[in-house]
C-alpha positions as a Markdown table, in Angstrom:
| # | Residue | x | y | z |
|---|---|---|---|---|
| 1 | Unk | -118.1 | 91.6 | 61.6 |
| 2 | Unk | -115.9 | 94.6 | 60.7 |
| 3 | Unk | -113.1 | 95.2 | 63.1 |
| 4 | Unk | -113.4 | 99.0 | 62.7 |
| 5 | Unk | -116.6 | 98.7 | 64.7 |
| 6 | Unk | -114.9 | 96.5 | 67.3 |
| 7 | Unk | -112.6 | 99.1 | 68.6 |
| 8 | Unk | -113.7 | 102.4 | 67.0 |
| 9 | Unk | -115.1 | 103.9 | 70.2 |
| 10 | Unk | -111.7 | 103.8 | 71.9 |
| 11 | Unk | -109.5 | 105.6 | 69.4 |
| 12 | Unk | -109.4 | 108.8 | 71.4 |
| 13 | Unk | -107.9 | 106.8 | 74.3 |
| 14 | Unk | -105.0 | 105.2 | 72.3 |
| 15 | Unk | -104.1 | 107.8 | 69.7 |
| 16 | Unk | -100.6 | 109.1 | 69.9 |
| 17 | Unk | -99.5 | 106.8 | 72.7 |
| 18 | Unk | -96.8 | 105.1 | 70.7 |
| 19 | Unk | -93.7 | 106.8 | 69.2 |
| 20 | Unk | -91.1 | 104.9 | 67.2 |
| 21 | Unk | -91.7 | 101.6 | 68.9 |
| 22 | Unk | -92.2 | 98.1 | 67.4 |
| 23 | Unk | -93.4 | 96.4 | 70.6 |
| 24 | Unk | -96.4 | 97.3 | 72.7 |
| 25 | Unk | -96.1 | 96.3 | 76.3 |
| 26 | Unk | -98.0 | 96.8 | 79.6 |
| 27 | Unk | -95.6 | 99.6 | 80.5 |
| 28 | Unk | -96.5 | 101.4 | 77.3 |
| 29 | Unk | -100.2 | 101.0 | 77.8 |
| 30 | Unk | -100.8 | 102.3 | 81.3 |
| 31 | Unk | -103.0 | 105.0 | 79.9 |
| 32 | Unk | -105.1 | 102.3 | 78.3 |
| 33 | Unk | -106.1 | 100.5 | 81.5 |
| 34 | Unk | -109.7 | 101.8 | 81.4 |
| 35 | Unk | -110.4 | 99.9 | 78.1 |
| 36 | Unk | -113.1 | 97.3 | 78.4 |
| 37 | Unk | -112.8 | 94.4 | 75.9 |
| 38 | Unk | -115.7 | 92.9 | 74.2 |
| 39 | Unk | -115.0 | 89.4 | 75.4 |
| 40 | Unk | -116.3 | 88.3 | 78.8 |
| 41 | Unk | -114.4 | 86.9 | 81.8 |
| 42 | Unk | -117.2 | 84.6 | 82.7 |
| 43 | Unk | -116.1 | 81.0 | 82.7 |
| 44 | Unk | -118.2 | 78.9 | 80.3 |
| 45 | Unk | -119.0 | 75.2 | 80.8 |
| 46 | Unk | -116.1 | 73.1 | 79.5 |
| 47 | Unk | -113.8 | 76.1 | 79.2 |
| 48 | Unk | -110.1 | 75.3 | 79.4 |
| 49 | Unk | -108.0 | 76.3 | 82.5 |
| 50 | Unk | -105.5 | 78.5 | 80.6 |
| 51 | Unk | -101.9 | 79.5 | 81.4 |
| 52 | Unk | -100.2 | 82.8 | 82.1 |
| 53 | Unk | -98.7 | 84.5 | 79.0 |
| 54 | Unk | -95.1 | 83.9 | 80.2 |
| 55 | Unk | -95.8 | 80.2 | 80.5 |
| 56 | Unk | -97.1 | 80.0 | 76.9 |
| 57 | Unk | -94.2 | 82.0 | 75.6 |
| 58 | Unk | -91.8 | 79.7 | 77.4 |
| 59 | Unk | -93.3 | 76.8 | 75.5 |
| 60 | Unk | -93.1 | 78.6 | 72.2 |
| 61 | Unk | -89.4 | 79.3 | 72.8 |
| 62 | Unk | -88.9 | 75.6 | 73.4 |
| 63 | Unk | -89.9 | 75.0 | 69.9 |
| 64 | Unk | -87.5 | 77.6 | 68.6 |
| 65 | Unk | -85.4 | 80.1 | 70.6 |
| 66 | Unk | -85.9 | 83.6 | 69.2 |
| 67 | Unk | -82.2 | 84.3 | 69.6 |
| 68 | Unk | -81.6 | 82.1 | 66.5 |
| 69 | Unk | -83.7 | 84.5 | 64.4 |
| 70 | Unk | -82.0 | 86.8 | 61.9 |
| 71 | Unk | -80.7 | 90.1 | 63.3 |
| 72 | Unk | -83.0 | 92.2 | 61.1 |
| 73 | Unk | -86.1 | 90.3 | 62.1 |
| 74 | Unk | -88.8 | 91.4 | 64.7 |
| 75 | Unk | -89.7 | 88.3 | 66.6 |
| 76 | Unk | -91.1 | 87.4 | 70.0 |
| 77 | Unk | -93.9 | 89.1 | 71.9 |
| 78 | Unk | -95.0 | 92.0 | 69.8 |
| 79 | Unk | -98.4 | 93.0 | 71.3 |
| 80 | Unk | -99.1 | 92.6 | 75.0 |
| 81 | Unk | -102.4 | 93.8 | 76.4 |
| 82 | Unk | -102.3 | 95.9 | 79.6 |
| 83 | Unk | -104.7 | 93.6 | 81.4 |
| 84 | Unk | -104.9 | 89.9 | 80.7 |
| 85 | Unk | -105.8 | 87.1 | 83.0 |
| 86 | Unk | -105.0 | 83.7 | 81.4 |
| 87 | Unk | -104.2 | 82.5 | 77.9 |
| 88 | Unk | -106.9 | 80.0 | 77.2 |
| 89 | Unk | -106.8 | 79.8 | 73.5 |
| 90 | Unk | -104.1 | 80.3 | 70.8 |
| 91 | Unk | -104.8 | 80.9 | 67.1 |
| 92 | Unk | -101.9 | 80.1 | 64.7 |
| 93 | Unk | -101.6 | 81.9 | 61.4 |
| 94 | Unk | -99.0 | 82.5 | 58.7 |
| 95 | Unk | -100.1 | 86.1 | 58.3 |
| 96 | Unk | -102.2 | 88.3 | 60.7 |
| 97 | Unk | -104.6 | 90.0 | 58.3 |
| 98 | Unk | -107.9 | 91.7 | 59.2 |
| 99 | Unk | -109.8 | 88.6 | 58.2 |
| 100 | Unk | -107.7 | 86.5 | 60.5 |
| 101 | Unk | -108.2 | 89.0 | 63.3 |
| 102 | Unk | -112.0 | 88.9 | 62.9 |
| 103 | Unk | -111.7 | 85.2 | 63.2 |
| 104 | Unk | -109.7 | 85.6 | 66.4 |
| 105 | Unk | -112.1 | 88.1 | 68.0 |
| 106 | Unk | -115.3 | 86.1 | 67.1 |
| 107 | Unk | -113.6 | 82.9 | 68.3 |
| 108 | Unk | -112.6 | 84.5 | 71.6 |
| 109 | Unk | -108.9 | 83.7 | 71.2 |
| 110 | Unk | -106.6 | 85.3 | 73.8 |
| 111 | Unk | -103.4 | 84.9 | 71.8 |
| 112 | Unk | -102.3 | 84.9 | 68.1 |
| 113 | Unk | -99.1 | 83.3 | 67.0 |
| 114 | Unk | -98.4 | 84.9 | 63.6 |
| 115 | Unk | -95.4 | 83.4 | 61.7 |
| 116 | Unk | -94.8 | 86.7 | 59.9 |
| 117 | Unk | -94.5 | 89.7 | 62.3 |
| 118 | Unk | -97.5 | 92.0 | 61.8 |
| 119 | Unk | -95.5 | 94.8 | 63.4 |
| 120 | Unk | -92.2 | 95.2 | 61.6 |
| 121 | Unk | -91.4 | 98.8 | 60.9 |
| 122 | Unk | -91.7 | 101.4 | 63.7 |
| 123 | Unk | -95.2 | 102.9 | 64.2 |
| 124 | Unk | -95.5 | 106.5 | 65.3 |
| 125 | Unk | -99.2 | 106.4 | 65.9 |
| 126 | Unk | -102.1 | 104.0 | 66.3 |
| 127 | Unk | -105.1 | 105.1 | 64.2 |
| 128 | Unk | -107.6 | 103.6 | 61.8 |
| 129 | Unk | -105.7 | 104.8 | 58.7 |
| 130 | Unk | -103.8 | 101.6 | 58.0 |
| 131 | Unk | -104.7 | 98.0 | 58.3 |
| 132 | Unk | -101.7 | 97.2 | 60.5 |
| 133 | Unk | -102.6 | 100.0 | 62.9 |
| 134 | Unk | -106.2 | 98.7 | 63.1 |
| 135 | Unk | -104.9 | 95.2 | 63.9 |
| 136 | Unk | -102.8 | 96.5 | 66.8 |
| 137 | Unk | -105.6 | 98.6 | 68.2 |
| 138 | Unk | -108.1 | 95.8 | 67.9 |
| 139 | Unk | -105.8 | 93.3 | 69.6 |
| 140 | Unk | -105.2 | 95.6 | 72.5 |
| 141 | Unk | -108.9 | 96.4 | 73.0 |
| 142 | Unk | -109.8 | 92.7 | 73.0 |
| 143 | Unk | -106.8 | 91.6 | 75.2 |
| 144 | Unk | -105.2 | 89.5 | 72.4 |
| 145 | Unk | -101.5 | 89.0 | 72.7 |
| 146 | Unk | -99.5 | 88.6 | 69.5 |
| 147 | Unk | -96.3 | 86.6 | 69.2 |
| 148 | Unk | -94.2 | 86.1 | 66.0 |
| 149 | Unk | -91.4 | 83.5 | 65.6 |
| 150 | Unk | -90.6 | 84.1 | 61.9 |
| 151 | Unk | -86.9 | 83.3 | 61.1 |
| 152 | Unk | -86.4 | 81.5 | 64.4 |
| 153 | Unk | -88.7 | 78.9 | 63.0 |
| 154 | Unk | -86.8 | 78.9 | 59.7 |
| 155 | Unk | -83.5 | 78.3 | 61.3 |
| 156 | Unk | -84.6 | 75.8 | 63.9 |
| 157 | Unk | -83.9 | 72.1 | 63.6 |
| 158 | Unk | -87.2 | 70.5 | 62.5 |
| 159 | Unk | -88.6 | 73.9 | 61.7 |
| 160 | Unk | -90.2 | 75.4 | 58.6 |
| 161 | Unk | -87.2 | 74.8 | 56.4 |
| 162 | Unk | -86.9 | 71.1 | 57.4 |
| 163 | Unk | -90.7 | 70.8 | 57.0 |
| 164 | Unk | -90.3 | 71.9 | 53.3 |
| 165 | Unk | -87.3 | 69.6 | 52.9 |
| 166 | Unk | -89.6 | 66.8 | 53.9 |
| 167 | Unk | -91.0 | 66.9 | 50.4 |
| 168 | Unk | -88.0 | 64.9 | 49.4 |
| 169 | Unk | -88.0 | 62.5 | 52.3 |
| 170 | Unk | -86.4 | 59.2 | 51.3 |
| 171 | Unk | -84.3 | 60.8 | 48.5 |
| 172 | Unk | -81.6 | 62.2 | 50.8 |
| 173 | Unk | -79.6 | 61.2 | 53.9 |
| 174 | Unk | -80.6 | 63.6 | 56.7 |
| 175 | Unk | -77.1 | 63.4 | 58.1 |
| 176 | Unk | -75.7 | 64.9 | 54.8 |
| 177 | Unk | -77.8 | 68.0 | 54.9 |
| 178 | Unk | -76.2 | 71.4 | 55.5 |
| 179 | Unk | -77.5 | 74.9 | 55.9 |
| 180 | Unk | -76.9 | 77.6 | 53.3 |
| 181 | Unk | -76.0 | 80.1 | 56.1 |
| 182 | Unk | -74.7 | 78.7 | 59.4 |
| 183 | Unk | -75.6 | 80.4 | 62.7 |
| 184 | Unk | -73.1 | 83.0 | 63.9 |
| 185 | Unk | -70.3 | 81.3 | 65.7 |
| 186 | Unk | -70.8 | 82.7 | 69.2 |
| 187 | Unk | -71.5 | 81.0 | 72.6 |
| 188 | Unk | -74.8 | 82.8 | 72.8 |
| 189 | Unk | -76.0 | 81.6 | 69.4 |
| 190 | Unk | -74.8 | 78.0 | 70.1 |
| 191 | Unk | -76.8 | 78.1 | 73.4 |
| 192 | Unk | -79.8 | 79.4 | 71.5 |
| 193 | Unk | -79.8 | 76.8 | 68.8 |
| 194 | Unk | -78.4 | 73.6 | 70.3 |
| 195 | Unk | -80.5 | 71.3 | 72.5 |
| 196 | Unk | -83.8 | 72.5 | 71.2 |
| 197 | Unk | -84.7 | 69.7 | 68.8 |
| 198 | Unk | -88.5 | 69.5 | 68.9 |
| 199 | Unk | -90.4 | 66.4 | 69.9 |
| 200 | Unk | -91.1 | 63.9 | 67.2 |
| 201 | Unk | -94.5 | 63.9 | 65.6 |
| 202 | Unk | -96.3 | 61.8 | 63.2 |
| 203 | Unk | -96.9 | 65.0 | 61.2 |
| 204 | Unk | -93.1 | 65.5 | 60.8 |
| 205 | Unk | -90.8 | 63.2 | 58.7 |
| 206 | Unk | -87.4 | 62.2 | 59.9 |
| 207 | Unk | -85.5 | 65.4 | 59.4 |
| 208 | Unk | -81.8 | 66.4 | 60.0 |
| 209 | Unk | -80.6 | 68.2 | 63.1 |
| 210 | Unk | -79.3 | 71.1 | 60.9 |
| 211 | Unk | -79.6 | 74.6 | 62.3 |
| 212 | Unk | -79.3 | 77.7 | 60.1 |
| 213 | Unk | -80.9 | 79.4 | 57.2 |
| 214 | Unk | -81.8 | 77.3 | 54.1 |
| 215 | Unk | -80.9 | 73.7 | 53.4 |
| 216 | Unk | -78.8 | 71.9 | 50.8 |
| 217 | Unk | -79.9 | 68.3 | 50.2 |
| 218 | Unk | -77.5 | 66.0 | 48.3 |
| 219 | Unk | -79.8 | 63.6 | 46.5 |
| 220 | Unk | -79.0 | 59.9 | 46.7 |
| 221 | Unk | -78.3 | 58.0 | 43.5 |
| 222 | Unk | -81.2 | 55.8 | 42.7 |
| 223 | Unk | -82.6 | 53.8 | 39.8 |
| 224 | Unk | -84.6 | 55.3 | 38.3 |
| 225 | Unk | -83.1 | 58.7 | 39.3 |
| 226 | Unk | -85.1 | 61.5 | 40.9 |
| 227 | Unk | -86.1 | 63.7 | 37.9 |
| 228 | Unk | -87.1 | 67.4 | 37.8 |
| 229 | Unk | -90.7 | 66.4 | 36.9 |
| 230 | Unk | -90.8 | 64.1 | 40.0 |
| 231 | Unk | -89.5 | 67.0 | 42.2 |
| 232 | Unk | -92.4 | 69.2 | 41.0 |
| 233 | Unk | -94.8 | 66.5 | 41.9 |
| 234 | Unk | -93.3 | 66.1 | 45.4 |
| 235 | Unk | -93.4 | 69.9 | 46.1 |
| 236 | Unk | -97.0 | 70.0 | 45.1 |
| 237 | Unk | -97.8 | 67.1 | 47.4 |
| 238 | Unk | -96.0 | 68.7 | 50.3 |
| 239 | Unk | -97.6 | 72.1 | 50.0 |
| 240 | Unk | -101.0 | 70.9 | 48.9 |
| 241 | Unk | -100.9 | 73.0 | 45.7 |
| 242 | Unk | -102.4 | 72.1 | 42.4 |
| 243 | Unk | -99.9 | 74.4 | 40.6 |
| 244 | Unk | -96.4 | 75.7 | 41.1 |
| 245 | Unk | -94.2 | 77.8 | 38.8 |
| 246 | Unk | -91.2 | 76.1 | 37.2 |
| 247 | Unk | -88.1 | 77.7 | 35.5 |
| 248 | Unk | -86.1 | 74.9 | 33.8 |
| 249 | Unk | -82.4 | 75.4 | 33.6 |
| 250 | Unk | -80.8 | 75.9 | 30.2 |
| 251 | Unk | -80.0 | 72.5 | 28.6 |
| 252 | Unk | -82.3 | 70.6 | 31.0 |
| 253 | Unk | -85.7 | 69.0 | 30.7 |
| 254 | Unk | -88.4 | 67.5 | 32.8 |
| 255 | Unk | -86.7 | 64.2 | 32.6 |
| 256 | Unk | -83.3 | 65.5 | 33.7 |
| 257 | Unk | -82.0 | 63.9 | 36.9 |
| 258 | Unk | -81.6 | 66.0 | 40.0 |
| 259 | Unk | -78.5 | 65.5 | 42.1 |
| 260 | Unk | -78.6 | 68.3 | 44.7 |
| 261 | Unk | -81.5 | 70.5 | 45.9 |
| 262 | Unk | -81.4 | 73.8 | 47.9 |
| 263 | Unk | -84.5 | 75.2 | 49.4 |
| 264 | Unk | -85.5 | 78.3 | 51.4 |
| 265 | Unk | -89.1 | 79.0 | 52.6 |
| 266 | Unk | -90.5 | 82.4 | 51.7 |
| 267 | Unk | -88.3 | 84.6 | 49.6 |
| 268 | Unk | -85.0 | 82.8 | 48.9 |
| 269 | Unk | -83.3 | 84.7 | 46.1 |
| 270 | Unk | -80.6 | 86.3 | 48.3 |
| 271 | Unk | -79.6 | 82.9 | 49.8 |
| 272 | Unk | -79.4 | 81.4 | 46.4 |
| 273 | Unk | -76.9 | 84.1 | 45.4 |
| 274 | Unk | -74.9 | 83.4 | 48.6 |
| 275 | Unk | -74.8 | 79.7 | 47.7 |
| 276 | Unk | -73.7 | 80.2 | 44.1 |
| 277 | Unk | -71.1 | 82.8 | 45.0 |
| 278 | Unk | -69.6 | 80.5 | 47.6 |
| 279 | Unk | -68.8 | 77.8 | 45.1 |
| 280 | Unk | -65.0 | 77.4 | 44.9 |
| 281 | Unk | -65.2 | 75.7 | 41.5 |
| 282 | Unk | -67.3 | 78.4 | 39.8 |
| 283 | Unk | -70.0 | 75.7 | 39.0 |
| 284 | Unk | -73.3 | 75.5 | 40.8 |
| 285 | Unk | -73.3 | 73.0 | 43.7 |
| 286 | Unk | -77.0 | 72.3 | 43.1 |
| 287 | Unk | -79.3 | 71.8 | 40.1 |
| 288 | Unk | -82.6 | 72.7 | 41.7 |
| 289 | Unk | -83.8 | 75.5 | 44.0 |
| 290 | Unk | -87.1 | 75.5 | 45.8 |
| 291 | Unk | -88.5 | 78.7 | 47.4 |
| 292 | Unk | -91.7 | 80.8 | 47.5 |
| 293 | Unk | -90.8 | 83.7 | 45.4 |
| 294 | Unk | -87.8 | 85.3 | 43.5 |
| 295 | Unk | -87.1 | 88.3 | 41.4 |
| 296 | Unk | -87.3 | 87.8 | 37.6 |
| 297 | Unk | -83.6 | 88.6 | 36.9 |
| 298 | Unk | -82.4 | 86.3 | 39.7 |
| 299 | Unk | -84.4 | 83.5 | 38.1 |
| 300 | Unk | -82.8 | 84.3 | 34.7 |
| 301 | Unk | -79.3 | 84.1 | 36.4 |
| 302 | Unk | -80.1 | 80.8 | 38.0 |
| 303 | Unk | -81.3 | 79.0 | 34.9 |
| 304 | Unk | -78.3 | 80.2 | 33.0 |
| 305 | Unk | -76.1 | 78.8 | 35.7 |
| 306 | Unk | -77.7 | 75.4 | 35.5 |
| 307 | Unk | -80.2 | 75.7 | 38.3 |
| 308 | Unk | -83.9 | 75.0 | 37.8 |
| 309 | Unk | -86.3 | 76.9 | 40.1 |
| 310 | Unk | -89.6 | 75.9 | 41.6 |
| 311 | Unk | -91.7 | 78.7 | 43.1 |
| 312 | Unk | -94.8 | 78.1 | 45.2 |
| 313 | Unk | -95.8 | 81.6 | 46.2 |
| 314 | Unk | -94.3 | 83.1 | 49.3 |
| 315 | Unk | -96.5 | 81.9 | 52.1 |
| 316 | Unk | -97.4 | 78.6 | 50.5 |
| 317 | Unk | -93.9 | 77.4 | 51.1 |
| 318 | Unk | -94.4 | 78.1 | 54.9 |
| 319 | Unk | -98.0 | 77.6 | 55.8 |
| 320 | Unk | -98.0 | 73.8 | 56.0 |
| 321 | Unk | -95.7 | 73.9 | 59.0 |
| 322 | Unk | -98.5 | 75.4 | 61.1 |
| 323 | Unk | -100.0 | 71.9 | 61.5 |
| 324 | Unk | -96.7 | 70.7 | 62.9 |
| 325 | Unk | -96.3 | 73.7 | 65.3 |
| 326 | Unk | -99.9 | 73.2 | 66.5 |
| 327 | Unk | -99.2 | 69.6 | 67.3 |
| 328 | Unk | -96.1 | 70.4 | 69.2 |
| 329 | Unk | -97.8 | 73.1 | 71.2 |
| 330 | Unk | -100.7 | 70.7 | 72.1 |
| 331 | Unk | -98.0 | 68.3 | 73.4 |
| 332 | Unk | -96.4 | 71.0 | 75.5 |
| 333 | Unk | -99.4 | 72.8 | 76.8 |
| 334 | Unk | -101.7 | 69.8 | 77.2 |
| 335 | Unk | -105.4 | 70.5 | 77.6 |
| 336 | Unk | -104.9 | 73.7 | 79.5 |
| 337 | Unk | -104.9 | 75.8 | 76.3 |
| 338 | Unk | -107.0 | 75.4 | 73.2 |
| 339 | Unk | -104.9 | 75.4 | 70.0 |
| 340 | Unk | -106.3 | 76.1 | 66.5 |
| 341 | Unk | -105.1 | 77.0 | 63.0 |
| 342 | Unk | -106.7 | 79.9 | 61.2 |
| 343 | Unk | -109.3 | 78.9 | 58.6 |
| 344 | Unk | -109.1 | 82.3 | 56.8 |
| 345 | Unk | -105.3 | 82.6 | 56.4 |
| 346 | Unk | -104.2 | 82.1 | 52.8 |
| 347 | Unk | -101.7 | 83.4 | 50.3 |
| 348 | Unk | -103.0 | 86.5 | 48.6 |
| 349 | Unk | -102.0 | 85.3 | 45.2 |
| 350 | Unk | -104.1 | 82.8 | 43.2 |
| 351 | Unk | -103.5 | 81.2 | 39.8 |
| 352 | Unk | -106.6 | 82.0 | 37.7 |
C-alpha cells in the first residue's frame, strides 16, 4: 500500500491550513472535520476497550515527564486528529518513516509513539511534496495521534541511556553513576524528574536512579579486568548488532583495561566534548565512549586524548529500549490498549 493513495483525495481540504506550527491540534483542524478516515468504527470481536487520548498520554508521562526533555527538543503530543473516539492500539517506533506509517494504517493503530519527533522544524504547508508532510497528512486522515518522548526518555531514570548502560551490568556500581549533564537546578525541573522511577521489569537490569543527559560509569576493579575487546562484545550483545565501529585510543589495544565508560545514545559528540572540557586535571576522566554516531574530527580528538570510541549507528543505540517501554506501557494500560513495536523500523545504515 502506498500512503499517497491513502490520503490523496483530501489534499484540497488540508492544504495551507498550517503556518509556522510544529503541533497540529483539534483547534487547528476545525476545517478538517469532514474528513472520513479509512478505518471503520465498527467494533470487532475481541477488540480491546481502549482509553481516551489524555489517559494514554498521562501514562506515557509517568514513564518520563516531558519537562525533563532538552529545551531545543520537540516532544509530547505532536499530531492530534480532529475527531478520535478511543485509543485502542499504540505502535512504538524509533523513527516514524513512511514504511512504519503504512504498517500503522494497515494494522489499524490509533496512536504512534515515535521516539524521534517526526515533526521538528516548523511546517508552513501540508502537501505531498515531502515525506514528512505526507506523514502528517496521512495520520490526520486516518485519525492516528503521534506522540514523541525523545530526550525525556534519554534523561529519565531507567530510560534509554540507562538501558544502554545495562550493557555493562555487573561491571559498575549503580550508585556510583553520574550524568554528563545534570538537569537544570530549578524547582520545576526537580518536580519533573524526581519520583518518576519506572516500575521494575525483567527486561531491564538493575540501573541507577540517575537523571540527566549521558552517563559516566566508573568500572569496578576485577580480575581479569574488563578489556576494550570485552566492551565491544558487550555492546554488540546489548544492541543485537553483528558489527560496531571501533576507534582505539592512541597507545591502547584490544587487551587494554577499561576503567571508566561514558555513553550517550544517538549522537553524543557534543556531550563528550563537555565531559572532556570539564576535567579539572586536563586528563580524560574516561577511557571509553559509547554512542551511536560522531563527527570524524571529534573521533580523532578523542583517540588522541586517550579515549576509545564505539559507534553503533545512531538509532541502533536507542531502538532496543522500545521493548522496555512497551512492557511498561502494558503494565500501566493493562488489556485496555493493544501495544506493539514496529516490525519495519530500522536504522537506514547497513554494513555491506
